[in-house]
All heavy atoms as an XYZ file, in Angstrom:
1040
protein
N      70.480    154.164     74.474
C      71.211    153.037     74.960
C      71.810    153.353     76.338
O      72.347    154.420     76.548
C      72.357    152.674     74.016
C      71.865    151.809     72.906
S      73.098    151.028     71.866
C      74.606    151.764     72.106
N      71.684    152.443     77.173
C      72.203    152.588     78.537
C      73.519    151.795     78.660
O      73.613    150.688     78.176
C      71.168    152.053     79.533
O      71.694    151.970     80.823
N      74.460    152.437     79.310
C      75.748    151.803     79.513
C      75.799    151.002     80.808
O      76.798    150.390     81.133
N      74.709    150.987     81.576
C      74.698    150.297     82.882
C      74.550    148.808     82.697
O      74.040    148.311     81.731
N      75.030    148.118     83.675
C      74.953    146.646     83.627
C      73.718    146.197     84.392
O      73.399    146.767     85.455
C      76.177    146.016     84.260
C      77.422    146.286     83.464
C      78.587    145.556     84.068
N      79.757    145.805     83.291
C      80.965    145.463     83.644
N      81.161    144.786     84.748
N      81.992    145.753     82.874
N      73.112    145.142     83.944
C      71.983    144.551     84.623
C      72.482    143.547     85.617
O      73.387    142.774     85.354
C      71.067    143.828     83.621
C      70.289    144.812     82.746
C      69.574    144.155     81.663
N      68.522    143.267     82.182
C      67.897    142.405     81.404
N      68.199    142.274     80.172
N      66.968    141.666     81.902
N      71.919    143.616     86.802
C      72.284    142.698     87.832
C      71.520    141.406     87.578
O      70.271    141.396     87.538
C      71.907    143.230     89.212
C      72.328    142.336     90.342
C      71.992    142.972     91.666
C      72.319    142.040     92.782
N      71.937    142.574     94.098
N      72.224    140.350     87.380
C      71.604    139.054     87.144
C      71.215    138.410     88.452
O      71.982    138.434     89.396
C      72.522    138.137     86.349
C      72.753    138.625     84.948
C      73.564    137.620     84.127
O      73.451    136.406     84.439
O      74.265    138.053     83.244
N      70.026    137.851     88.499
C      69.571    137.144     89.723
C      70.192    135.759     89.719
O      70.262    135.095     88.689
C      68.047    137.041     89.694
C      67.395    138.395     89.844
C      65.882    138.267     89.953
O      65.396    137.192     90.323
O      65.187    139.239     89.617
N      70.553    135.302     90.901
C      71.123    133.926     90.969
C      70.025    132.916     90.657
O      68.835    133.154     90.932
C      71.579    133.817     92.412
C      70.863    134.869     93.157
C      70.521    135.961     92.179
N      70.390    131.805     90.042
C      69.375    130.807     89.744
C      68.765    130.264     91.060
O      69.453    130.071     92.024
C      70.141    129.730     88.996
C      71.580    129.938     89.347
C      71.717    131.421     89.681
N      67.467    130.039     90.987
C      66.734    129.487     92.128
C      66.808    127.976     92.104
O      66.514    127.351     91.071
C      65.283    129.919     92.120
C      65.087    131.432     92.260
C      65.538    131.898     93.628
O      65.322    131.240     94.616
N      66.133    133.076     93.689
N      67.173    127.312     93.191
C      67.160    125.858     93.221
C      65.720    125.315     93.144
O      64.813    125.897     93.703
C      67.816    125.513     94.568
C      67.671    126.718     95.411
C      67.569    127.883     94.471
N      65.580    124.262     92.397
C      64.268    123.677     92.211
C      64.272    122.191     92.544
O      65.284    121.528     92.423
C      63.770    123.850     90.794
C      63.495    125.249     90.432
N      62.338    125.900     90.794
C      64.211    126.176     89.771
C      62.362    127.147     90.392
N      63.499    127.336     89.769
N      63.134    121.685     92.941
C      62.975    120.256     93.168
C      62.723    119.596     91.834
O      62.544    120.222     90.792
C      61.782    120.024     94.122
C      61.931    120.617     95.528
C      60.664    120.386     96.307
C      63.100    119.989     96.247
N      62.628    118.300     91.854
C      62.426    117.525     90.625
C      61.131    117.899     89.974
O      61.012    117.896     88.723
C      62.487    116.048     90.958
N      60.105    118.213     90.721
C      58.798    118.528     90.128
C      58.679    119.983     89.713
O      57.628    120.418     89.237
C      57.662    118.156     91.105
C      57.713    118.990     92.385
O      58.569    119.866     92.497
N      56.841    118.689     93.268
N      59.740    120.794     89.813
C      59.749    122.176     89.340
C      59.349    123.172     90.432
O      59.433    124.360     90.219
N      58.921    122.713     91.593
C      58.581    123.634     92.652
C      59.839    124.206     93.336
O      60.847    123.535     93.375
C      57.742    122.895     93.739
N      59.767    125.480     93.727
C      60.947    126.049     94.363
C      61.300    125.369     95.672
O      60.421    124.944     96.426
C      60.575    127.507     94.590
C      59.101    127.603     94.406
C      58.692    126.410     93.657
N      62.560    125.221     95.955
C      63.053    124.619     97.161
C      63.004    125.670     98.299
O      63.513    126.762     98.148
C      64.497    124.125     96.946
C      65.065    123.401     98.107
C      66.465    122.944     97.774
C      67.120    122.197     98.932
N      68.476    121.798     98.611
N      62.377    125.321     99.425
C      62.228    126.257    100.518
C      63.393    126.209    101.493
O      64.250    125.357    101.436
N      63.379    127.174    102.415
C      64.388    127.186    103.440
C      64.111    126.047    104.427
O      63.017    125.473    104.468
C      64.393    128.524    104.164
O      63.269    128.594    105.025
N      65.109    125.782    105.265
C      64.985    124.687    106.236
C      63.813    125.008    107.188
O      63.079    124.072    107.555
C      66.250    124.497    106.997
N      63.688    126.252    107.609
C      62.626    126.568    108.597
C      61.231    126.527    107.965
O      60.291    126.102    108.645
C      62.865    127.932    109.239
C      64.027    127.815    110.185
C      65.254    128.405    110.041
C      64.069    127.086    111.406
N      66.037    128.036    111.102
C      65.338    127.253    111.941
C      63.141    126.315    112.084
C      65.709    126.661    113.155
C      63.523    125.747    113.304
C      64.797    125.930    113.822
N      61.111    126.898    106.704
C      59.777    126.774    106.091
C      59.410    125.327    105.888
O      58.256    124.922    106.028
C      59.748    127.547    104.765
O      60.629    126.955    103.820
N      60.415    124.495    105.597
C      60.177    123.062    105.456
C      59.890    122.415    106.810
O      59.116    121.491    106.931
C      61.390    122.358    104.793
C      61.463    122.695    103.346
C      62.697    122.156    102.640
C      63.388    120.958    103.151
N      64.524    120.552    102.318
N      60.511    122.915    107.863
C      60.351    122.342    109.188
C      58.891    122.508    109.702
O      58.453    121.721    110.486
C      61.302    123.025    110.179
N      58.245    123.565    109.240
C      56.872    123.834    109.691
C      55.821    123.230    108.806
O      54.639    123.399    109.069
C      56.703    125.350    109.823
C      57.664    126.021    110.824
C      57.455    127.525    110.794
C      57.462    125.466    112.205
N      56.211    122.524    107.759
C      55.265    121.832    106.880
C      55.394    120.316    107.078
O      56.503    119.777    107.098
C      55.567    122.147    105.427
C      55.216    123.561    105.016
C      55.271    123.776    103.500
N      55.825    122.679    102.744
C      56.947    122.738    102.053
N      57.677    123.841    102.038
N      57.396    121.725    101.343
N      54.277    119.655    107.177
C      54.318    118.197    107.407
C      54.628    117.443    106.128
O      54.986    116.290    106.185
C      53.018    117.717    108.056
O      51.948    117.940    107.149
N      54.448    118.073    105.012
C      54.654    117.384    103.687
C      56.020    117.693    103.087
O      56.247    117.485    101.888
C      53.573    117.748    102.695
C      53.537    119.237    102.385
O      54.152    120.016    103.105
O      52.925    119.592    101.347
N      56.967    118.175    103.874
C      58.269    118.566    103.391
C      59.120    117.368    102.995
O      59.044    116.312    103.604
C      59.026    119.382    104.446
N      59.894    117.562    101.963
C      60.811    116.523    101.488
C      62.236    116.919    101.934
O      62.698    118.016    101.640
C      60.763    116.397     99.993
N      62.914    116.034    102.686
C      64.239    116.333    103.207
C      65.242    115.566    102.393
O      65.577    114.427    102.683
C      64.309    115.938    104.659
C      63.366    116.693    105.525
C      62.122    116.348    105.926
C      63.604    117.971    106.098
N      61.582    117.329    106.666
C      62.454    118.351    106.827
C      64.706    118.866    106.092
C      62.369    119.550    107.513
C      64.600    120.028    106.779
C      63.452    120.371    107.487
N      65.806    116.218    101.351
C      66.837    115.588    100.529
C      68.152    115.508    101.284
O      68.878    114.541    101.198
C      67.048    116.366     99.203
C      65.863    116.369     98.273
C      64.873    117.512     98.644
O      65.348    118.522     99.225
O      63.697    117.306     98.379
N      68.438    116.564    102.063
C      69.685    116.665    102.786
C      69.415    116.217    104.240
O      68.719    116.909    104.950
C      70.234    118.094    102.737
C      71.576    118.237    103.376
O      72.206    117.195    103.723
O      72.046    119.387    103.534
N      70.015    115.115    104.639
C      69.808    114.583    105.996
C      70.359    115.539    107.061
O      69.787    115.683    108.131
C      70.428    113.191    106.137
C      69.713    112.164    105.346
C      70.336    110.822    105.476
C      69.604    109.791    104.607
N      70.101    108.469    104.753
N      71.506    116.197    106.754
C      72.104    117.103    107.729
C      71.192    118.324    107.969
O      71.144    118.837    109.070
C      73.447    117.574    107.261
C      74.502    116.512    107.355
O      74.349    115.579    108.186
O      75.498    116.565    106.613
N      70.454    118.719    106.964
C      69.519    119.841    107.128
C      68.404    119.479    108.132
O      68.078    120.291    109.014
C      68.907    120.217    105.783
C      68.069    121.438    105.763
C      67.552    121.768    104.410
O      67.057    120.845    103.693
O      67.581    122.942    104.034
N      67.881    118.270    108.055
C      66.852    117.875    108.999
C      67.459    117.717    110.392
O      66.796    118.140    111.383
C      66.213    116.545    108.562
C      65.123    116.081    109.447
C      63.925    116.795    109.529
C      65.226    114.984    110.264
C      62.876    116.413    110.352
C      64.195    114.572    111.118
C      63.032    115.304    111.139
N      68.660    117.195    110.516
C      69.283    117.104    111.815
C      69.542    118.481    112.414
O      69.456    118.643    113.659
C      70.585    116.297    111.723
C      70.417    114.830    111.397
C      71.784    114.176    111.192
C      69.593    114.100    112.473
N      69.875    119.462    111.574
C      70.035    120.849    112.082
C      68.724    121.385    112.618
O      68.710    122.097    113.631
C      70.544    121.751    110.967
C      71.999    121.486    110.596
O      72.687    120.847    111.370
O      72.413    121.998    109.504
N      67.605    121.077    111.938
C      66.322    121.523    112.425
C      66.004    120.897    113.774
O      65.544    121.595    114.694
C      65.218    121.213    111.375
C      63.823    121.410    111.960
C      65.405    122.082    110.153
N      66.283    119.612    113.906
C      66.064    118.925    115.195
C      66.906    119.604    116.280
O      66.430    119.911    117.369
C      66.422    117.438    115.091
C      65.471    116.697    114.177
C      66.487    116.776    116.466
C      64.090    116.500    114.709
N      68.171    119.845    115.966
C      69.096    120.456    116.925
C      68.572    121.819    117.376
O      68.507    122.074    118.575
C      70.469    120.608    116.285
C      71.482    121.320    117.146
C      72.254    120.610    118.066
C      71.673    122.707    117.069
C      73.176    121.262    118.854
C      72.572    123.333    117.862
C      73.349    122.608    118.758
O      74.248    123.251    119.569
N      68.186    122.688    116.458
C      67.751    124.041    116.822
C      66.390    124.052    117.507
O      66.131    124.876    118.358
C      67.835    124.957    115.633
C      69.229    125.304    115.326
C      69.994    124.873    114.257
C      70.151    126.070    116.123
N      71.288    125.311    114.358
C      71.393    126.089    115.495
C      70.032    126.751    117.322
C      72.487    126.752    116.014
C      71.096    127.433    117.847
C      72.342    127.418    117.184
N      65.501    123.165    117.099
C      64.212    123.044    117.837
C      64.498    122.710    119.291
O      63.888    123.240    120.236
C      63.320    121.967    117.235
C      62.371    122.480    116.216
C      61.869    121.600    115.244
C      61.954    123.772    116.155
C      60.950    122.032    114.309
C      61.055    124.222    115.189
C      60.569    123.346    114.247
N      65.422    121.813    119.537
C      65.785    121.367    120.872
C      66.329    122.552    121.665
O      66.045    122.722    122.867
C      66.787    120.242    120.811
C      66.831    119.423    122.058
C      67.720    118.230    121.905
N      67.244    117.183    121.093
C      66.333    116.275    121.494
N      65.817    116.308    122.691
N      65.974    115.306    120.676
N      67.133    123.428    121.042
C      67.677    124.570    121.769
C      66.588    125.589    122.121
O      66.584    126.195    123.198
C      68.758    125.295    120.923
C      69.883    124.407    120.439
C      70.419    123.434    121.447
O      70.780    123.814    122.548
N      70.461    122.165    121.086
N      65.603    125.746    121.209
C      64.484    126.677    121.494
C      63.683    126.137    122.665
O      63.277    126.872    123.579
C      63.637    126.855    120.230
C      64.401    127.612    119.149
C      62.288    127.532    120.564
C      63.783    127.574    117.781
N      63.417    124.815    122.674
C      62.703    124.202    123.789
C      63.443    124.407    125.099
O      62.811    124.702    126.112
C      62.414    122.707    123.488
C      61.444    122.562    122.347
C      61.904    121.991    124.728
C      61.352    121.156    121.806
N      64.754    124.288    125.056
C      65.573    124.433    126.273
C      65.446    125.828    126.833
O      65.300    126.002    128.056
C      67.040    124.090    125.971
N      65.486    126.862    125.979
C      65.407    128.235    126.489
C      64.020    128.507    127.058
O      63.835    129.052    128.153
C      65.696    129.257    125.353
C      65.366    130.663    125.778
C      67.169    129.172    124.970
N      62.970    128.060    126.334
C      61.600    128.288    126.808
C      61.352    127.598    128.137
O      60.838    128.196    129.116
C      60.574    127.875    125.735
C      59.169    127.824    126.280
C      60.685    128.699    124.516
N      61.719    126.330    128.242
C      61.524    125.584    129.479
C      62.397    126.133    130.614
O      61.968    126.146    131.778
C      61.755    124.108    129.276
C      60.751    123.370    128.402
C      61.089    121.888    128.283
C      59.335    123.570    128.918
N      63.574    126.577    130.320
C      64.455    127.173    131.327
C      63.849    128.425    131.942
O      63.892    128.621    133.172
N      63.268    129.267    131.095
C      62.587    130.478    131.591
C      61.427    130.118    132.447
O      61.220    130.629    133.546
C      62.152    131.370    130.409
C      61.265    132.513    130.891
C      63.391    131.954    129.683
N      60.594    129.182    131.956
C      59.383    128.762    132.724
C      59.791    128.141    134.057
O      59.234    128.504    135.115
C      58.551    127.771    131.937
C      57.964    128.451    130.712
C      57.443    127.129    132.765
C      57.298    127.543    129.706
N      60.767    127.247    134.082
C      61.206    126.590    135.332
C      61.783    127.644    136.286
O      61.599    127.515    137.498
C      62.275    125.576    135.049
C      61.859    124.164    134.740
C      62.431    123.015    135.264
C      60.811    123.716    133.875
N      61.789    121.942    134.765
C      60.775    122.305    133.918
C      59.872    124.381    133.092
C      59.884    121.563    133.191
C      58.967    123.624    132.352
C      58.974    122.223    132.445
N      62.467    128.670    135.800
C      63.032    129.685    136.664
C      61.979    130.592    137.254
O      62.070    131.021    138.393
N      60.924    130.848    136.499
C      59.879    131.754    136.987
C      58.905    131.044    137.929
O      58.458    131.570    138.911
C      59.083    132.357    135.795
C      57.853    133.074    136.222
C      60.017    133.261    134.995
N      58.647    129.735    137.671
C      57.596    129.012    138.426
C      57.820    128.952    139.924
O      56.854    129.190    140.650
C      57.379    127.634    137.778
C      56.567    126.712    138.693
C      56.710    127.737    136.459
N      58.750    128.680    140.619
C      60.096    128.112    140.528
C      60.112    126.622    140.769
O      59.629    126.118    141.790
C      60.802    128.803    141.653
C      59.794    128.954    142.693
C      58.479    129.155    141.984
N      60.643    125.902    139.851
C      60.849    124.464    140.028
C      62.246    124.240    140.543
O      63.162    124.994    140.244
C      60.654    123.735    138.706
C      59.280    123.184    138.385
C      59.217    122.722    136.953
C      58.934    122.095    139.319
N      62.440    123.191    141.336
C      63.720    122.861    141.900
C      64.079    121.420    141.718
O      63.177    120.566    141.655
C      63.762    123.198    143.422
C      63.597    124.599    143.805
C      63.740    124.707    145.288
C      63.370    126.066    145.833
N      63.478    126.150    147.278
N      65.335    121.132    141.728
C      65.875    119.796    141.864
C      65.624    118.796    140.730
O      65.401    119.180    139.587
N      65.625    117.552    141.164
C      65.512    116.456    140.242
C      64.219    116.459    139.445
O      64.189    116.051    138.240
C      65.675    115.119    140.957
C      65.562    113.901    140.065
C      66.641    113.615    139.229
C      64.467    113.134    140.030
C      66.571    112.548    138.364
C      64.368    112.050    139.178
C      65.387    111.729    138.349
N      63.114    116.872    140.036
C      61.815    116.902    139.376
C      61.888    117.795    138.164
O      61.439    117.439    137.054
C      60.708    117.352    140.327
C      59.393    117.605    139.591
C      60.528    116.341    141.458
N      62.499    119.001    138.313
C      62.622    119.918    137.187
C      63.483    119.298    136.073
O      63.149    119.478    134.871
N      64.574    118.661    136.394
C      65.464    118.037    135.417
C      64.719    116.915    134.700
O      64.777    116.787    133.488
C      66.761    117.597    136.052
C      67.556    118.782    136.543
C      67.589    116.708    135.089
C      68.783    118.462    137.355
N      64.063    116.038    135.453
C      63.368    114.898    134.876
C      62.222    115.353    133.946
O      62.073    114.797    132.834
C      62.815    113.982    135.977
N      61.460    116.328    134.379
C      60.372    116.837    133.509
C      60.911    117.451    132.257
O      60.366    117.290    131.145
C      59.456    117.743    134.318
C      58.421    118.432    133.400
C      58.783    117.014    135.463
N      62.019    118.236    132.375
C      62.663    118.788    131.167
C      63.047    117.694    130.194
O      62.761    117.779    129.030
C      63.879    119.607    131.550
C      64.755    119.891    130.348
C      64.404    120.856    129.434
C      65.903    119.177    130.131
C      65.168    121.126    128.299
C      66.707    119.412    129.016
C      66.315    120.405    128.107
N      63.693    116.659    130.681
C      64.132    115.564    129.812
C      62.947    114.900    129.118
O      63.005    114.621    127.897
C      64.932    114.516    130.603
S      66.522    115.133    131.181
N      61.906    114.626    129.859
C      60.704    114.012    129.251
C      60.052    114.918    128.199
O      59.684    114.453    127.140
C      59.718    113.642    130.346
C      60.112    112.527    131.257
C      59.105    112.367    132.410
C      60.220    111.231    130.514
N      59.873    116.167    128.513
C      59.227    117.077    127.573
C      60.106    117.298    126.350
O      59.620    117.206    125.216
C      58.917    118.424    128.248
C      57.828    118.284    129.269
C      58.540    119.498    127.213
C      57.519    119.509    130.098
N      61.389    117.501    126.533
C      62.320    117.750    125.428
C      62.335    116.526    124.492
O      62.165    116.688    123.300
C      63.704    118.044    125.985
C      64.660    118.589    124.979
O      64.664    118.203    123.831
N      65.471    119.514    125.378
N      62.530    115.360    125.040
C      62.587    114.158    124.173
C      61.216    113.884    123.560
O      61.138    113.472    122.442
C      63.083    112.996    125.003
N      60.180    114.053    124.376
C      58.834    113.729    123.869
C      58.380    114.609    122.748
O      57.811    114.158    121.761
N      58.585    115.910    122.846
C      58.177    116.841    121.803
C      58.923    116.545    120.499
O      58.306    116.487    119.429
C      58.402    118.337    122.215
C      57.379    118.720    123.265
C      58.307    119.255    121.041
C      57.603    120.093    123.859
N      60.236    116.326    120.590
C      60.992    116.030    119.374
C      60.619    114.670    118.780
O      60.581    114.545    117.561
C      62.483    116.133    119.662
C      63.142    117.461    119.365
C      63.038    117.891    117.924
C      62.658    118.564    120.276
N      60.340    113.695    119.645
C      59.921    112.401    119.117
C      58.579    112.543    118.371
O      58.451    112.010    117.253
C      59.775    111.376    120.247
C      59.305    110.053    119.746
C      60.186    109.188    119.064
C      57.993    109.647    119.868
C      59.741    107.963    118.567
C      57.538    108.471    119.366
C      58.415    107.605    118.726
O      57.985    106.439    118.218
N      57.647    113.246    118.946
C      56.357    113.476    118.251
C      56.558    114.251    116.969
O      55.891    113.997    115.964
C      55.361    114.190    119.159
C      54.820    113.366    120.345
C      54.010    114.268    121.238
C      54.023    112.182    119.825
N      57.463    115.198    116.984
C      57.700    116.004    115.781
C      58.206    115.153    114.628
O      57.696    115.207    113.536
C      58.719    117.124    116.092
C      59.154    117.910    114.874
C      58.251    118.806    114.269
C      60.410    117.707    114.293
C      58.639    119.483    113.143
C      60.800    118.413    113.169
C      59.934    119.270    112.577
O      60.276    119.953    111.485
N      59.283    114.361    114.874
C      59.806    113.634    113.731
C      59.065    112.356    113.406
O      59.071    111.911    112.272
C      61.330    113.368    113.853
C      61.752    112.423    114.937
C      61.560    111.070    114.853
C      62.404    112.907    116.054
C      61.964    110.197    115.839
C      62.833    112.032    117.075
C      62.615    110.708    116.945
N      58.335    111.764    114.352
C      57.612    110.530    114.052
C      56.205    110.800    113.551
O      55.756    110.095    112.626
C      57.638    109.583    115.259
O      56.834    110.128    116.276
N      55.525    111.757    114.145
C      54.130    112.014    113.738
C      53.970    113.171    112.765
O      53.224    113.015    111.788
C      53.296    112.300    114.996
O      53.270    111.190    115.852
N      54.633    114.289    113.034
C      54.420    115.461    112.168
C      55.202    115.304    110.867
O      54.614    115.434    109.793
C      54.851    116.718    112.903
C      54.591    117.968    112.158
C      53.280    118.436    111.981
C      55.624    118.716    111.590
C      53.056    119.595    111.298
C      55.381    119.863    110.916
C      54.085    120.297    110.741
N      56.492    115.048    110.924
C      57.297    114.939    109.704
C      57.164    113.559    109.078
O      57.388    113.415    107.886
C      58.762    115.244    110.027
C      59.048    116.694    110.234
C      58.849    117.519    108.999
O      58.977    117.043    107.852
N      58.489    118.772    109.210
N      56.858    112.547    109.812
C      56.662    111.164    109.377
C      57.842    110.698    108.524
O      57.668    110.125    107.451
C      55.350    111.036    108.581
C      54.158    111.316    109.403
C      52.867    111.220    108.631
O      52.852    111.055    107.424
N      51.752    111.402    109.307
N      59.048    110.917    109.068
C      60.249    110.498    108.329
C      60.572    109.012    108.721
O      60.046    108.526    109.728
C      61.459    111.384    108.675
C      61.696    111.407    110.192
C      61.254    112.779    108.160
C      63.087    111.175    110.525
N      61.395    108.409    107.920
C      61.853    107.038    108.246
C      63.069    107.172    109.168
O      64.138    107.625    108.712
C      62.201    106.304    106.964
C      62.637    104.888    107.217
O      62.373    104.361    108.349
O      63.171    104.277    106.285
N      62.884    106.850    110.418
C      63.960    107.025    111.399
C      65.212    106.257    111.069
O      66.324    106.642    111.386
C      63.499    106.615    112.843
C      62.449    107.496    113.425
C      61.018    106.965    113.203
O      60.877    105.958    112.525
O      60.084    107.584    113.708
N      65.073    105.136    110.379
C      66.227    104.303    110.001
C      67.146    105.046    109.050
O      68.348    104.715    108.998
C      65.774    102.968    109.433
C      65.021    102.098    110.432
C      65.826    101.886    111.731
O      67.080    101.623    111.658
O      65.214    101.965    112.803
N      66.658    106.005    108.269
C      67.499    106.765    107.359
C      68.460    107.651    108.140
O      69.452    108.085    107.622
C      66.661    107.637    106.476
C      65.885    106.849    105.418
O      66.255    105.677    105.203
O      64.956    107.393    104.817
N      68.152    107.929    109.426
C      68.946    108.813    110.250
C      69.664    108.079    111.411
O      70.124    108.675    112.325
C      68.080    109.915    110.823
C      67.470    110.803    109.783
C      66.252    110.501    109.183
C      68.172    111.940    109.363
C      65.716    111.324    108.193
C      67.656    112.757    108.345
C      66.410    112.432    107.777
O      65.881    113.214    106.806
N      69.698    106.758    111.298
C      70.414    105.979    112.326
C      69.505    105.442    113.412
O      69.982    104.923    114.413
N      68.199    105.561    113.255
C      67.282    105.037    114.241
C      66.638    106.107    115.112
O      67.102    107.241    115.124
N      65.653    105.681    115.863
C      64.913    106.589    116.709
C      65.850    107.168    117.815
O      65.770    108.379    118.115
C      63.736    105.920    117.389
O      62.902    105.344    116.355
C      62.924    106.778    118.252
N      66.680    106.342    118.360
C      67.566    106.782    119.443
C      68.499    107.912    118.948
O      68.735    108.870    119.684
C      68.342    105.645    120.025
C      69.233    106.065    121.143
C      70.583    106.061    121.149
C      68.869    106.576    122.399
N      71.055    106.522    122.329
C      70.024    106.854    123.115
C      67.601    106.885    123.000
C      69.998    107.418    124.385
C      67.602    107.394    124.257
C      68.776    107.697    124.961
N      69.053    107.803    117.758
C      69.973    108.788    117.223
C      69.256    110.130    117.067
O      69.791    111.169    117.361
C      70.570    108.360    115.879
C      71.585    107.215    115.982
C      72.763    107.610    116.845
O      73.291    108.725    116.734
O      73.181    106.742    117.674
N      68.029    110.112    116.569
C      67.269    111.363    116.437
C      66.861    111.919    117.768
O      66.848    113.142    117.967
C      65.999    111.115    115.571
C      66.262    111.004    114.081
C      65.011    110.523    113.357
C      66.713    112.339    113.507
N      66.496    111.042    118.701
C      66.079    111.502    120.032
C      67.240    112.174    120.788
O      67.037    113.138    121.512
C      65.532    110.348    120.838
O      64.455    109.758    120.099
C      64.992    110.809    122.178
N      68.467    111.697    120.600
C      69.581    112.293    121.335
C      70.313    113.359    120.572
O      71.230    113.994    121.108
C      70.540    111.183    121.772
C      71.330    110.544    120.684
C      72.290    109.508    121.223
C      73.171    108.991    120.140
N      74.203    108.125    120.630
N      69.913    113.693    119.343
C      70.579    114.706    118.548
C      70.508    116.065    119.227
O      69.442    116.650    119.428
C      69.928    114.805    117.182
C      70.426    115.910    116.267
C      71.842    115.693    115.803
O      72.248    114.527    115.683
O      72.531    116.658    115.544
N      71.636    116.586    119.705
C      71.716    117.899    120.333
C      71.176    117.945    121.745
O      71.026    119.018    122.317
N      70.950    116.763    122.357
C      70.314    116.789    123.680
C      71.222    117.395    124.752
O      70.767    118.155    125.583
C      69.881    115.360    124.083
C      69.211    115.318    125.410
C      67.888    115.686    125.525
C      69.903    115.007    126.571
C      67.268    115.687    126.759
C      69.279    114.985    127.795
C      67.979    115.345    127.890
N      72.488    117.014    124.783
C      73.400    117.491    125.854
C      73.609    118.989    125.772
O      73.652    119.671    126.767
C      74.690    116.737    125.837
C      74.589    115.306    126.291
S      73.737    115.100    127.865
C      74.868    115.842    129.015
N      73.686    119.538    124.527
C      73.823    120.951    124.388
C      72.547    121.654    124.891
O      72.651    122.700    125.585
C      74.068    121.311    122.918
O      75.117    120.527    122.399
C      74.365    122.758    122.738
N      71.395    121.113    124.580
C      70.167    121.754    125.021
C      70.016    121.632    126.530
O      69.471    122.509    127.189
C      68.941    121.139    124.304
O      68.657    119.832    124.755
N      70.468    120.513    127.115
C      70.428    120.353    128.566
C      71.293    121.398    129.245
O      70.869    122.002    130.238
C      70.861    118.943    128.954
C      70.823    118.691    130.413
C      69.615    118.577    131.087
C      72.000    118.601    131.161
C      69.546    118.374    132.438
C      71.949    118.382    132.539
C      70.716    118.283    133.179
N      72.512    121.638    128.724
C      73.361    122.645    129.306
C      72.752    124.019    129.207
O      72.769    124.821    130.129
C      74.726    122.608    128.649
N      72.189    124.331    128.026
C      71.524    125.620    127.828
C      70.298    125.785    128.776
O      70.134    126.848    129.386
C      71.070    125.760    126.382
C      70.356    127.048    125.980
C      71.253    128.261    126.238
C      69.922    126.970    124.519
N      69.534    124.743    128.921
C      68.404    124.740    129.851
C      68.868    125.052    131.272
O      68.271    125.889    131.965
C      67.697    123.399    129.806
C      66.796    123.123    130.970
C      65.583    123.739    131.116
C      67.203    122.223    131.934
C      64.780    123.514    132.221
C      66.391    121.953    133.034
C      65.181    122.602    133.152
N      69.923    124.395    131.720
C      70.418    124.581    133.083
C      70.866    126.014    133.306
O      70.573    126.644    134.305
C      71.568    123.616    133.392
C      71.161    122.159    133.474
S      70.009    121.807    134.782
C      71.058    122.006    136.203
N      71.576    126.575    132.329
C      72.075    127.980    132.466
C      70.884    128.936    132.573
O      70.851    129.827    133.441
C      73.012    128.330    131.284
C      73.291    129.825    131.246
C      74.312    127.550    131.429
N      69.914    128.804    131.665
C      68.774    129.700    131.656
C      67.937    129.526    132.917
O      67.515    130.491    133.516
C      67.908    129.486    130.384
C      66.605    130.254    130.404
C      68.712    129.838    129.128
N      67.724    128.297    133.311
C      66.950    128.007    134.557
C      67.607    128.649    135.765
O      66.982    129.315    136.556
C      66.838    126.517    134.716
C      66.049    125.983    135.867
C      65.098    126.665    136.569
C      66.119    124.689    136.445
N      64.594    125.854    137.574
C      65.158    124.634    137.473
C      66.857    123.539    136.123
C      64.984    123.466    138.237
C      66.661    122.389    136.897
C      65.712    122.363    137.922
N      68.921    128.450    135.922
C      69.645    128.994    137.050
C      69.596    130.547    137.032
O      69.369    131.198    138.091
C      71.086    128.461    137.093
C      71.060    127.005    137.409
C      71.957    129.271    138.062
C      72.393    126.277    137.178
N      69.834    131.128    135.880
C      69.837    132.609    135.798
C      68.454    133.174    136.161
O      68.367    134.091    136.982
C      70.245    133.048    134.364
C      71.736    132.780    134.170
C      69.896    134.513    134.152
C      72.215    133.048    132.735
N      67.404    132.642    135.627
C      66.084    133.156    135.904
C      65.657    132.889    137.333
O      65.084    133.728    137.986
C      65.042    132.621    134.912
C      64.929    133.429    133.667
C      65.846    133.291    132.657
C      63.910    134.388    133.540
C      65.750    134.041    131.506
C      63.826    135.178    132.410
C      64.727    134.992    131.389
N      65.952    131.688    137.825
C      65.604    131.371    139.219
C      66.323    132.277    140.177
O      65.735    132.833    141.093
C      65.931    129.906    139.494
C      65.504    129.483    140.930
C      64.240    129.004    141.150
C      66.376    129.642    141.995
C      63.846    128.649    142.431
C      65.982    129.268    143.274
C      64.701    128.765    143.460
O      64.313    128.444    144.728
N      67.610    132.498    139.974
C      68.398    133.329    140.832
C      67.953    134.793    140.756
O      67.849    135.457    141.770
C      69.918    133.207    140.480
O      70.271    131.837    140.536
C      70.766    134.015    141.426
N      67.675    135.261    139.568
C      67.294    136.668    139.387
C      65.931    136.976    140.031
O      65.698    138.043    140.579
C      67.261    137.013    137.915
N      65.030    136.016    139.998
C      63.624    136.273    140.461
C      63.475    135.917    141.920
O      62.799    136.614    142.694
C      62.640    135.548    139.587
C      62.674    136.161    138.163
C      61.223    135.656    140.135
C      61.861    135.398    137.130
N      64.038    134.773    142.361
C      63.736    134.214    143.673
C      64.843    134.300    144.705
O      64.709    133.761    145.773
C      63.294    132.747    143.514
C      62.153    132.581    142.563
N      60.866    132.967    142.869
C      62.077    132.100    141.329
C      60.066    132.743    141.899
N      60.785    132.202    140.918
N      65.957    134.914    144.346
C      67.071    134.984    145.261
C      66.796    136.033    146.328
O      66.433    137.177    146.040
C      68.349    135.313    144.548
C      69.588    135.301    145.414
C      70.060    134.104    145.877
C      70.195    136.472    145.782
C      71.200    134.085    146.724
C      71.311    136.451    146.609
C      71.790    135.266    147.081
O      72.887    135.203    147.858
N      66.882    135.688    147.610
C      66.611    136.616    148.695
C      67.831    137.263    149.203
O      68.847    136.811    149.471
C      65.911    135.858    149.867
C      64.526    135.414    149.442
O      63.897    136.116    148.635
O      64.068    134.379    149.990
């Protein structure tokens, strides 16, 4: 007989059909994901937008893009990619989240600020004479 205690595993959350519930990121990369929690999907939109901002900020700083053209192209790409993601890839009902405009602007200003900081840092570090 052993006097040690067994460590009990926490219960795994399950969906109605018995399949295990995945993390937000694993669901974000599947087109057939079910989003029971609306805030979870909005978090995915928010963080995708931040990733896009960093990537585009680095590219804009290295290329080097300047001025209004860089800002306008960032806005178009950022909004366009996310719009295609939630309307075509995830195929969610936008009205459940307040409409297309609400999803399109979710986290946009934060990503714009992050983009500007990364763009300026990379541009200055690489191209400053």
